[in-house]
C-alpha positions in Angstrom: 2.3 -12.9 -7.8 -1.1 -14.0 -9.0 -1.8 -13.6 -12.7 -5.2 -13.3 -14.3 -5.5 -13.5 -18.0 -8.7 -11.4 -18.5 -10.6 -8.9 -16.4 -13.7 -11.1 -16.4 -11.8 -13.7 -14.3 -11.8 -11.2 -11.4 -15.6 -11.5 -11.1 -15.2 -14.8 -9.2 -12.8 -13.3 -6.8 -15.0 -10.6 -5.2 -14.6 -11.0 -1.4 -11.4 -13.0 -1.7 -7.6 -12.3 -1.5 -6.3 -11.7 -5.0 -2.6 -11.2 -4.1 0.1 -10.5 -1.6 3.0 -8.2 -2.5 6.7 -8.5 -2.1 8.3 -7.0 1.0 9.6 -3.4 0.8 12.2 -2.1 3.3 11.6 1.2 5.1 15.0 2.5 6.2 15.9 6.1 7.3 17.1 7.3 3.8 13.7 6.4 2.4 11.9 8.2 5.3 14.2 11.2 4.8 13.7 11.3 1.1 9.9 11.3 1.7 10.2 14.1 4.3 12.3 16.2 1.8 9.8 15.6 -1.0 6.7 16.5 1.1 8.4 19.1 3.4 7.2 17.2 6.4 10.3 17.2 8.6 8.6 16.3 11.9 11.3 15.0 14.3 9.5 11.7 14.9 10.5 10.9 11.3 13.7 12.7 10.7 15.7 13.1 13.9 16.9 9.6 15.0 18.5 10.8 18.2 15.4 12.7 19.4 13.1 10.0 18.1 15.0 7.4 20.2 13.8 9.3 23.3 10.3 9.6 21.9 7.2 7.4 22.3 8.3 4.7 19.8 12.0 4.5 20.8 13.1 5.1 17.2 12.0 7.1 14.1 8.8 6.0 12.4 7.7 6.4 8.8 5.1 8.9 7.8 1.7 7.4 7.4 1.5 8.9 3.9 4.8 7.3 3.0 3.2 3.9 3.7 0.2 4.9 1.6 2.5 6.1 -1.2 3.9 2.5 -1.5 0.5 1.1 -2.6 1.4 1.3 -6.3 4.6 -0.7 -5.8 2.6 -3.3 -3.7 0.1 -3.6 -6.6 2.9 -4.3 -9.1 4.2 -7.3 -7.2 0.9 -8.7 -5.8 -1.2 -9.4 -8.9 -1.6 -8.5 -12.6 -4.1 -9.0 -15.3 -2.4 -9.8 -18.6 -4.9 -8.1 -20.9 -4.7 -4.8 -19.0 -2.8 -2.1 -21.0 -3.2 0.6 -18.5 -4.3 1.0 -14.8 -4.9 4.3 -13.1 -5.3 5.3 -9.5 -8.9 6.6 -9.1 -8.8 7.4 -5.4 -9.2 6.1 -1.9 -12.1 5.6 0.3 -11.4 4.8 4.0 -7.8 5.0 5.1 -6.5 4.2 8.6 -3.0 3.8 10.2 -3.6 1.5 13.1 0.1 1.1 14.0 3.4 2.9 13.4 6.1 1.8 11.0 9.4 1.6 12.8 12.5 2.5 10.9 14.2 -0.6 9.5 11.0 -2.6 9.2 9.7 -4.2 6.0 6.1 -3.9 4.7 3.9 -5.8 2.3 0.3 -5.4 1.1 -2.5 -8.0 1.1 -5.2 -7.3 -1.5 -8.9 -8.3 -1.1 -11.1 -7.5 -4.0 -14.2 -5.9 -2.5 -16.0 -4.6 -5.6 -15.7 -4.8 -9.4 -17.8 -2.5 -11.7 -17.7 -2.1 -15.4 -16.5 1.3 -16.8 -16.0 2.2 -20.5 -13.1 0.2 -21.7 -12.5 -1.8 -18.6 -13.4 -2.1 -14.9 -13.2 -0.2 -11.7 -11.9 -2.2 -8.8 -12.3 -1.4 -5.1 -9.6 -3.3 -3.2 -9.0 -3.4 0.5 -5.3 -3.2 1.0 -3.9 -4.3 4.4 -0.3 -3.3 4.9 1.5 -5.5 7.3 4.9 -5.0 9.0 7.5 -7.8 9.5 7.6 -6.4 13.1 4.2 -8.1 13.6 1.2 -6.9 15.5 -1.5 -4.8 14.0 -1.6 -3.7 10.4 0.2 -0.4 9.7 -2.3 0.7 7.1 -5.7 -0.4 5.9 -7.1 1.4 2.8 -9.9 1.0 0.3 -8.1 1.7 -3.0 -10.0 2.4 -6.2 -8.3 1.7 -9.5 -9.4 1.6 -13.1 -8.0 -1.1 -15.3 -8.3 -0.6 -19.1 -8.0 -3.1 -21.9 
């Protein structure tokens, strides 16, 4: 994990990688819990026997499950010591270039794209590239907007 003491330090990191998260495992119970919470029970995610005969040979995670892991990726990739509170402000562009097979592990790479002052802190636009330990293409690329407050 990369640690910054003050928000002002981030100014010199625009365009650069500011952190890489720990790995998170995506097993069938996590996929099923997400399906239950969102009521998205599509067989490609929740029926291992049928998914084994499907286009990916096994169940795959929901794209939005991958996206929902962004806050956890943030927690283990970098931090700013003086920040007392961070909030999710939204997302710009989001893509899912490759599937997430059941049993794989994911991590996020964070590149600071923009840093703007807001009252009491900053708004960050970070490009998050989520990679799988299965290799190949990224499984998600998102422009994440957060606000960090002193």
